[in-house]
N, C-alpha and C positions, 0 to 999 in steps of 0.2 A: 151317969152317962149324959153328956150335954147333947141338946138337939142343934144339929147344923141349919143354919138358915141362909138361903140364897135370895137374892134380890133379881128378879127377872127383868130386863130391858129390852125394848126392840132396837136392834142395831139399826144404823142408817142404811136406807136402801143401797144395794151394790150397783154399780154402773149398768148392769144387766140385771134388772129385777125380774123375778120369777112371776109368771102368769099362770094362775091355776086354771085347769080345764073345768068345764062345767061339771062334771062329776065331783072333781076336788072342792070346787065352791059349795056346791050342795053338801059334802061331808064336813067341811070346815064349819059351815053355818048350822049344823044340827044341834038341836037343843032339846032337853028335857028327858033323855033317856041315855043309857050306855050306846056305844056305837063301837062296832068291830069293822075295821078297814082290812081288806084282804087284797092281793095283788102280787103280781110276780117283781122281780128285781127290777130297780129303776122306773117303777110306776108312779112315784110320788107319794107313797104312803107317809113317810117321816116328813116331807113338806107338808103334807096336809095336816098331819098332827100338831106339827109345831105352829102352824098359822090359826089352827082351831084354838089351840091353848093361847096364844098370844091375843088372838081377838077375844076370848073369854076374860082374859086378865084386863085387858084395855076396857072392857065393858063393865068391871068392877069386882067379878068374881075373884075369890081369894085363890091365890096360886095353890095354897095347901089342900084345896078341894079338888085339885085336877090330879088326874092319874095317867101317865104315859107308860103303857108297858112295851118294852123292846121285844122284837121277834126273836132275837138270838142273843148269845152272850156278848157279842161286841156292838149291837145296835144302840145300846146305850149311850155310845160315845156320839153317835149322831144327834141326839138330843141334848146332850151337855154343851156341845160348841155354839150351836145357833142360839140358845136361849142364854 
């Protein structure tokens, strides 16, 4: 069984870049322990998780050490496309 590898790169900012709320910025900047994000539909959980992962990767953390767990069977598609 071979191990598949993906190279993550940040896309160029879109014409309408996203602005994280203060709570999202706090979550994206969280370091040192596991973090669980909760919130309703459309509250920015996926955006926050992706920004947090990209921030860590840009800071030198290995992508192999980051675990993002989708909230349902189709949520993983939200993670794959932006990354």
